[in-house]
N, C-alpha and C positions, 0 to 999 in steps of 0.2 A: 668341738667333736671329740669323742672319747678316742684315745690313741689306739685302743685295741680294735680289731675288726672281727665280727663273727663270721663263720663260715658261709652263711647264706647271704652276706651283704655283697651286692653288686657295685662295682666301681667302673668308671669309664665307659658306661653304657648310655645310649641316648634314649629319650623318652619313647620314641616309636618301636624300640626294641624290647620294652618291658611287657611282661605279662601280668595279669591280675595276680596279686599276692606278693610280687616281687618287691624285696626291700632293696633300695639303692642309695648310694652316696652320689649326689647330683650337684652340678653347677647350673643354676637357672636364673634367668632374668625375670623379675617381676614385670608384668605387663599391665595389669589393671588393679585398682583397689577402689571398690565402690561400696559405700555404706547403704544398706537397704533394709527393708522390713518385709515380713511375710504378710499375707492377708490378714492373719490374726495379730499383727503388730509385733511380732518377734523379730528383733534386730539381728542382722548379720552383715558380714563383710563379704562380698564376693571378689575373690582374687584370682589372678592369672599368672601363671609362670610358663616360660617357654625355653627351649634350647633351639638348635638349628633345624630340628626335624619336626617339631610339633608344639602346640600350646595346650595347656591344661587349665581349665577354669573350675573353681569349686567354691563352696561357702566356708567361711569361718564363723561358727555359731558363738553366741554370747557366752555360753557355758564352757567354751573351749579355752584352754590355758593360753592360746595364741591370740585371743581376740584383742586384749589390751595392747600387747606389743604390735599387732597388726595395725590397729588404729593409730598408735602413737609414733611408730618408727620405721615401718615397712614403706618403702619408697618405689613406686613404679619407675623403671629404667635402671634400677640397681640390680646388680647380680648377687645372688645368695648362694651359700653352700647349705644344701638340705640333705637331711637323712629322712626318707619317707618310704611309705609303702604304696605301691601303685594299686588302684582300685578300679574296677569297672561298675558303674551304676546306670540306672535307666536314664540318668541325665548326661552320661558319657563318662570318660576317664577322669578320675580325681586322685588326689595325693592325700594320704594320712601323714601329716608332718610329725616326726619325732624330735628333730632338732633343726634349727635354722640360725644362721648368722651371716652377715655380710662377708664377702670374700676378703681375703687378706693376701699380702704379698707372697707369703710363704705357700699359698695354695698353688702357685705355679709349679712347685715340686710335685704335685699331684695331678698335673695336667690342665690347670686352669690357664685359659687364654682369653683376654678381654674381648675378642671377636667371636668366641666359640658359640655364643647364643644366637648369632646372626645366621640366616640362610646363607649357603655358600655354593659356589659352582660345582657342577658334577665332575669336572675335570681337574687334573693335577696342575696347580699354578706353576711349579717349576717346569714341568713339561711344556706348558704353553709358552712360557718365557723363552725356553730353549728353542721352540719351534719358530718363534718370531726372529730370533737371532739367526737361525739356520736360513730362513727365507731371505733375510737381508744379506747374508753371506753368499748365497747361492744365485740370487736373482737381482741383485743391484750390481750392475757392471762397473759403474764409476767408482773408483776407490774413495774419493772424497765424500760422496753422497753416502756410501756405505759406512765411512767412519763416522759421519754425523749421526746416522740412525743408531749405530751400535753404541756410540758414545752416550746418547741419551738414555738408551735402554739401560745400560750398565750403571749409569750414575744413579738411576732411580730404581734400581732392581728390587730393593726390599719393599719400598712402598707399592710398587706395581704388583707384587704378588698377592696382596690383600685388597687392593683398591677396588670398589664397586664402580660400575659405569654411570650410575645415576642414584638419586635419592628415591626414585620410584619409576614405574613405568616399564623400563627394560633393563635387564641385567643389574638389577639393584640389590646386589648381594656380594659378599666377599669373593674376590676373584672374578667378579663380573666384568671388570675392565679388560682383563686379559682375554676372557672368553669372547667378548664382542670384537675387540681389535683384531684378534687372530682370525676370527671368522671373516670380518670385513677384508682383511689383508689377502685371505685365500681367494675370496670372490674377486677382488681387484686384480690379483695375479692372472686369473683366468681371463677376465675381461680385457686386460691390457694386451695379453697375447692374442686374443681373438681379434680385437679391432685393429691392432697393428697389422696383423695379416690381411684383415679385410681392406685396409686402406694404405697399401705400401707406398703409394704416390704422394701422400699427405706431406706438405712441407710447412713448417718443420715437422718431421715425423713424430709420432706419439712417443713421448719419453717415458718408457716403462719404469726407469729408475724413479722418476717423480712420482708416478703413480704408487709404487710400492712404498716409497719413503713417506708419501702423504698418507697413505693407508695406515701405516704403523704409528705415525705421529699425529693423526688428525684430532684425536681427543687427549693429547698429552697435557693440555691445560687442566684436565680434571685433577691432576695432582695438587693444584692450588685452588681449585674451585670448591673441592669437597674436603671435609674434615671427617675422619673416622672415629665414631664413638661407640661404646659397647652397645647402644641401642640401635645403631645403624649410622649411615652417612647423613651429614647435614652440610649446608652451604657454609663456607667461610665467609668472612667479611668481604675479602676479595672476590669470592664467587658471586655474592650479591651484587657488588658494586661494578665489577668488570666482567665476570663470567670466564668460561674455559676457553673461548675462541681466541680472544686477544692475549690471554695468558699462555696459551699453546704456542703462539707465534713468538712470545717473549722467551719461552724456554728454548725454542729452536734457534732464535738469534743468539742467545747466550751461548749455546753450544757451538754454533757456527764461528764464533770468534777463535775457537781453537782448531778450526779446519781451514787453514789459509788457502788451500788448493781448491776450495769449493767456488765454482764460477758464480758470479753475482746474479746471472740470469736464472741459473738453476735454483739458488736459494730463493729468489723471488717467486718462482713457480711453485716450490714447495710451500712457502708462505701463503700463497694464494690458495692452495688446496685447504690449508688449515682454516683461513678466514672465511671461506666460502662453503665449507662442507655442510652447513645448516641450510644454506640456499636463500632462505627468506629472512628478512629483517625481524619479523615477529618471533622467529625461531633463534634469533641471536646472531645472524650473519651480517656483517657490514657490507659484503659483496656477494653476488650470486656466482655460481660457477662460470668462469669466462674462458676456461681453457678445456681442451679434451680430457686432460689428466684430472682436473677438478671435477668434471661432470662424472667421470667414472667412479671417483671416490664418494661423492655425494649420494649417488643412487645405490651404491653397494652399502653404505652406511644406513641409509634410509630403510632399505629392504631388511637389513638384518634386525634393526631396532623393531620395525613393525611386524616382521615374522614372529619375533619373540613375544611381542604383545599378543598377538593372535594365539600362539601356543598357550600362553598363560591364561587367556580368556577361556579356552576350551578346558584346560586341565583344572582350573580353579572353580568352575561352575559345577554345582552339585544338583542343578535342576533336573537333569535327565532327558530334557526335551531336545528337539533339533536345533532350536535357536538358543545360544547361551545368553547370559544376562546382557541386556542392552546397554548397561553403563560399563563400558570397557575403556581401556586406555586408548583405543582406536576411535572413540566417539562415534561408533556405529555398531549395530549388532553383528554377530558372527554366526554363521551357519555351520554346525557340527554335523547334522544329519542324524539319522536314526541309528541307535546302538545295534551292532550286529557282530555276531562271533565269527563271521566269515570275513576274511581279509581279501582285498582284491589281488588277483594273481599279478605278479610282476613280470613284465616282459624280459626275456633273456637279452643280456647286453651282447 
């Protein structure tokens, strides 16, 4: 890239913020490269590039200076630094490339981050992490359980800030793990207080500490199940062969060795929440939820994942009809209803 910058060159801007005619310095991931021909046998390469906000696909024609480099060296999944002009055509947004090269380590000084082209959470990861620590501090009464939870969170602080919750289906984006786990924990906190008050004569009484600890730690094995790459999360070898459920129990057991005051029965119940939170063997659970605490965490987890899938199905469907696309992550159609400018009135609280 030329070291000088013209006055009209935009930097640090996302694709969805560009207007037609804008020239920008961009970090984009190549998504596709397809060698095709037109109806009159004119060859071209259809390419795609994206950042975290949108994808742009356009042709590289044979008479373009980029045709040969595109064929020989451009690689889907790689991130490139481009200088390009953003255009709007009848086929959608396109880029007129003026310069392109693979990213270099020194590009970090200009804002490059290997995860920057991945979709990411709407929320601030540092704030979500702090909220989880605060919930543990305020709502876990037993000091040993609180120490266990906070120790795990602090040990893996940096990884958790960017970890996705999955490779697809729900919260499969940078920061998705914290978004999902915080949501599940808040739901579990509500349900634990509710059902403890409903059944005060239950013996042994519902252990709210176990519910909260289990909610915060139920997916902690994702740290070893998933590997983060520039193109998104993928399964590690241990993820394929063992999965996150058993690895989550391993992480908790490892941390528990440094908490000598943690009762064995309490640790056993927290471990059970982790190994049973998927409920079914075909979902990866070696045991179903066999305690009240594990049942609360399972259903809070399942609801949060499935609600996110339903929201995605509605938001991603462009058909405009009352039924969204039948091929959803939920394996059944979703009813959106008819579009209306009128929003239903909310009842006053």
